[in-house]
N, C-alpha and C positions, 0 to 999 in steps of 0.2 A: 537325917539321912544315915543309913547304916555305914559302918566303917568299911565294910567290904566294897560297897558301891563307890565310896570315896577313893579307896585304893585303886580300883579299876579305872576310874576317870583320870587319876593322876598318872598312873602308869601309861595308859594309852594316849593321854593328852601329851605327855612328853615325847612319846614316839612319833605322833603325828606332827608335832611342832618341829622336831628334828627333820622329818621327811619334807615338810614344807620349806624349811630353810635351805635344804639341799636342792630342792626343785627351783628355788629362786637363784641359787648360785650357779646351777647347771641347767639353763632353760632349754638347751638344744639336745635332742635325743642322740644316742650313740652308745658306744661300748661302756663308757664310764657311768652313764645313766642306768644302763642295764645292771651293772654291778651294784649300784645303790638300790635299785628296785629289788634285787635278790636279797640284799642284806635286810632291807625293810620287811620283806615277806617272811624271811627267816625269823626276825625279831618278833613280828606280829604272831607268827605261829607259836613261838616259844611262850609269849605272854598269854595267849589263849589257852594253851595246854597247862600253864602254871596256875591259871585261875579256873581250871576244870571246865573250860568252855570248848566243846568239840564242834568245830564248824561243819564237819561232814556227817553229823548225826542229829536227829531230832531229840530235844530234851524231853525225857519221860516225866520228870517232876516239874511242876509249875513253880518257878522261883519267885513269882510275883510280877506285877505289871511293869514296875520300873526296871527290874533286872532283865525281864524278857525283852523290853525295848532296847536296853543297852546291848544285850547278847545278840539280838537280831541285827543291830547296826554293825557290831563288830564282825559277826559272821559274814554279812554282806560285803563289808570292806575286805575281809580276808579273801573271799571268792573273786572280787574285782581285782585285788592286788595280784592274785595268782594268774588271772587272765591277762593282766597287764604285763607280767613277767614273760608269759608265753608269747604274747603278741610282739613284745620287744625283741625276743629271741628270733622270731621270724624276720623282723625288719633288719636286725643286725646281721643275720645270715646272708640276706640278699645284698647288703652293703659290702660285706667281706667278700662276696662272690663277684663284686664289681659289676653287678647287673641290677641296680635298684630301679631303673626306669622300666625295662621290659618285664620285670617281675612284679610290677605294682598291682596288676590285676590279680595275680595269684596270691600276693601278699594280702590284699583286701579280702579275698575269699577266706584265707586261713584265719585272719583276725576276726572276721565275722563269725565263723564257726566257733572260735574260742569264746567270744563274748556271749553268743547265744547259749552255748553250753553252760557258761557261768550263770547266766540268767535263769536257766532251768534248775540248776543246782540251788540257787537262792530260793526259788519258788518251793522246791522240795524240802530243803533243810532249814530254812528260815521261817517261811510262812506255813509250812506243813500242809501244802496243798497237793492234791493228786496230779502228778505231772502228765499222766495219760490223758486226763480230761482237758488239760490246757493244750496239749499237742493236738488232740482231736479237734478242739474248737479252732485253733490256729490253722489246722489243715483245711477246714472248710473255707476259712477266710482266704487262705493261700490259693485254693482252687479258683475262687471268684476273681481274685486279683490276677492270677495267671491267665485266665481267659481274657481279661481286659487288656493285659499287657503282653499278649502272645508274641507280637513282632519284636518287642524290645527284649523279652526273655530269650527269644531265639538268638538275637545278637549276643546277649550276655553269655549264654552257655556255649555258643560257638567260639567266643573269645576265650572262655575257660579252656576249651579243648585245644585251641591253637597255642595257648601259653603252656599247657601241660606237655604238649608234644614238642615245644620249642622249635617250631618250624621257622619262625621269624625272630629276629632280634633287632633292636635299634641300631641303625647304621648299615643294615644289609640292603643291597640293591636287589630288587625283586621285579619279576615280570609276571603278570597275570594273563590268563587266556583271553581276556577281553581288552587287550591292547593298553592295559595300565602298567606303566613302568615307572619306578622311582625308588627313592631311598626311604626306608622306614624311619620316621622321626618319633612316633609315639604309638603305643597300643593302650587302649582303655577298655572299659566294660562294654561299650557299644560298637566301637569302630577302630580301624587302624588307619593312621595318617601317613601319607607318602609325600615326598618332595620330588617332583619330576625334574627333567632336565632343564625345563624353562623356568624353574624356580617357583612353580605354582603348587599349592597344597591340594592334594587329592585325598578325599576321605572316602573309604570303602567300608560299608557295614560288615561286621564280623561274620554274619550269616552268609553274605555273598562271598566273602573271602574263603570261608570254609568249603564252599562248593566249587571254587575255582581251581584250575590247575596252576600251581605256583612253581615258578622257576627261580630259585635263589642263586643269584649270580655271585654271591659272596662266600659260598661254601664249595669246596673245603677251604679256599683261601680267596683273597681279594682279586687275584689275577683273572683275566677274562680272555677267552679265545675269540678271534675274529678272522674273517677271510674276505677276499675280494677276487673277482675274476677279470681277466684281461684277454681281449681277442687280438691276435696278431695275424698279419698276412702270412700266407703259406709260401713265403719266399725264402725260408730258411728251414733247416732241419729242426724237428721238434726238440731234439737234445740240445741244440744250440740255443733255442728259445728258453728251454728250462734252465740251462746254465746261466743265461742272462738274468732270468728272474731270481735265481739263487743269489746273484750278485746284488740285485735290488734289495732283497731281504738282508743281506750281509751288510749293506751300507746304511741301513736304517738305524737311527739312534733312539727311536721311540719304542721299539718292540723288545721283548725279553729274549735273551740268548738261550735260556733254558726254560722249558724244552725247546729244542731247535725248531725254527720255522721250516716249513716244507712247501714244495711246489708240486702240483699235480696237473697233468694234461687231461682236460675234461673231454675234449672233442677234436677231431681232425677232419677237415673237409678241403675241397679244392679252393675255397674262398678264404678260409681262416683256420687258425689253430687257437683254441680256447684254453687258457691256463688259469688255474686257481692258486692263489698265494694264501697260505694259512699261517697264522702266528698268534702269539699270546702277548697280552699287554698287562702292565701293573694294575690297572683298574679300568672300570667301565668308562670313566670320564675321558680317558685318553684315546678312545677308539677313533673319534673324528679326526683328531690331530694326527694320529698315526696313519690313517688312510690317506689323508691329504699329502703327507710326506711320501708315502709309498707311490701314489699316483705320479707325483712329481719325479720320483726316482725312476719309475717305469719309463716315463717320457725321456729322461736324460740318458738312461742306459740303452734304450732302444735306438736313439739317435747315434750314440757312440758305437753301437754294434752294427749299424747299418740296417736295422730292421724297421718294418713299417707296422703301424697299428692297422687294424682291419678296416677302419674308416678312412684311411689315407688313400689317395690315388696310387695305383700300382707304380712301384719304383720310386716313390717319394723320398725314401731314406735309404735306398739300396746302395750297395758299394759301387755299382756301375754309374750312379748319378753323381760323379765328381770324386768318388773315392775318399781317401783320408782327408784330403784338403777340404772337401765339401763338409765333412763331419766337423773338422776343426772350425770352419766358418760358422756352423750352426752353434757350436759350443761357445764361441766368442760372442755371438749374438745373444745367447742366453745369459751371459755374465752381466750383472747389473753395473759393474764398474766401467764396462766398455759401452754402455748404452748411449753416451753422448758423442761417441766417435762417429765420423762420417764413414761411408762405405769404402772410400779409398784408404782411409786410415786403418780400418779393420783389415782390409786386404794386405796392406803393408805389414801389419802386425802378424798376420797368418804367414806371410812369405818369410818373415824373419824367424819364425819358430823352428826349433830343431827337435825332431822326433827321437824319443828315447823309449826303449822297451826294457822292462825289468821283470824278473821272475818273482813268484810268490815268496815272501819272507825277506826280500831285499830291503836294505835300508835306503830310503830316498833322501832323508836329511837326518843327520845324527845330532844328538843333543850336544850343545857346545860349539857346533860348527857355524860358520857364517856362509849362507848361500849367496851365490853370485848371479843367479838367474831366477826369474819369476816363472813358475811352472803351472801349467793347466793340465789337470787330470782328464785324459781323453777316454780311457777305458779301464775297467777294473775298480777295485776298492782299496783304499789306503786308510790307515789308522794313525792318529797322533796320540802317543801314550808315553808315560814316564813311570819310574819306580816310585812306590809309596810305602808307607808303613805296613799296609795290609796287602801288598802285591802291586800289580801294575794298575796305574790310574789312567783311564781312557778319557782324553779330552774331546776328541771328535772323530767322526768317520767321514771320509771324503769320497765323493762320487763324481762321475763325469761332469765336467763344468766347474768344479771347485778349484780354487787357487791355493797354492802353497809356495813357501819360500819367500813370502812377502816381507817377513821380519828382517832378513838379511839384506834384501835388495833395497827396501825402502828406508830402513833405519840403520843398517850396518851393524845390527845386533845379533847376538848368538841365539841359536835355537834353544828353547827351554825344554824341549821334549824330542823324542825320537819319532820320526815319521816312517812307517813301514808299509810294505805292500802286503795286503791280506790275500790278494789274488795276483795273477799276472796283470801288470798294468802297462799302459801306454801313456807317456807324458810328452808334452810339448814345452820346450824351454825357450823363454824369451830373455835374452841377455840384459844385463843391467844397463848397458849403453843404449839399447833400443827402448828400454823403459824410460831412461832419462830423456831421450828425444820426445817420447810420447808425452811426458809430464811437462816438458818445456813448451811443446806446441799447445797442449791443453792443460793449463794449470788447475782448472777446476776438477780434473780427475784425481788430484791429490786428496780432495775431500772424500771422494768415494773410497780410495785406498785407505785413508785414515779411519773411516768408519768401519771398514772390514777388519782392519788390524785392531781397532778398539774392541770390537766384539770378541775377537779371538783372545785378546789379552785378558778381558774380564772373565771369560769362561775358564781360562787357564788358572787365573788367580783364585776363582771361586772353588775350584777343585783341588788345586795344588798348594794354596797358601791359606787354607781355612784357619781362622783364628788369629791370623797375623794382621796387623794394622798397616797394610801396604795398599794404598789407593791406586786403582788402575788409571792410566793416563787417559785423558779425555780425547775425543776426536780432534778438536782444534789444536791441542798440544802436539799430537802426532802429525797433523797436517803441516805445522810449522817445522817439525823435525825433517819431514820429507822434503819440503821446499829448500831448507838449508842444506840438506845432504846433496841435492842436485844443483846447489848454487843459484836458486831462483828467488 
């Protein structure tokens, strides 16, 4: 065996052995593997040029059968190594872009082009075959294959177009014009997969997707707009109804504050006034929860304002049908903690309540103070908030029918936050003595009050004491404190 051939085998044998050892040490692809591939390709190029082997040209002088075989193998390895480096560059680029899944189809396309080009170069520079003839022959075969796989190729090229335009990305919520709605979980060569609201997987062929009208609900951000309409009886001025609906949106804790929600009057007739409430939500999944809350708030605020829904009998909730006392009775009926009271007990509770009217911005209960009466919010909106490291922390928004002041009355404890009026509010105060008589006659109501206070306490601690190991008191503990406070 000639000494030159022996030298070539030794040189390249050591290089391939080192590359194999590195591949075993770093089996997973990534940036480090890319660096190793680049070093290997550079070393391989240097050795080829050192031994006067030009991988990108055809050898004019026949070096002999043995050397021709070795040179052909080395040239083929050089082209494949170069293709591997370019393919890994494409993969690493998508990983660094933090979009490896939605770019997989485009990545496969680029990698396929790279390796096909490398194969054609091997045919031309290693085997010295006419590339045009090979391309022409493969072109005829491609036409036959394309006719046989026309539907599949339609899906493939539609998927390529969708990925190049970046209309969809994994995680986007999308609505199609044929009532398909869901979250994109994967895009591949043939289809796009969605996860709908019921948790079912919907597979849509890319050709059908390319022809559909696509509404991407996640662009430009994840927030989502929604609206609902309410029909009210025409027993109040449209402005008064619009103001009440503004208070409904103001008291909602599910909708976004920016951009501001809006109220529009859609129609006015002798029978009803139709109002539309428009708002934005953090994401599409919160639409149902927000609408449920707003419908509940519409009901409560309309009762508090003496207004009637269009479906109610005339005068059902009007001011003339009992006035403020009737409204307070309805609010007491709505409160879950008073559900076990008899009609006479509820009437006694309403009779003992004292009406208080406060202007917008007034402090209802100041942080650190001990309230001496249980208050029912009858009209308007109040907010419970406190100072935090990044400004004011909002604990809750209160609407008609909500209770406040229960911490001081039931536990004798100080308020942990300020309660302020966001609008003009009307409150009904029930003194601690009347509450004590109520608990004494109905000890079971202590459990309902404890449950209410437990929810409030946990919500406050979750927002105000994040990261601290302070456990909220459970409902049974609060119940015992309530009973002990009232000597029961």
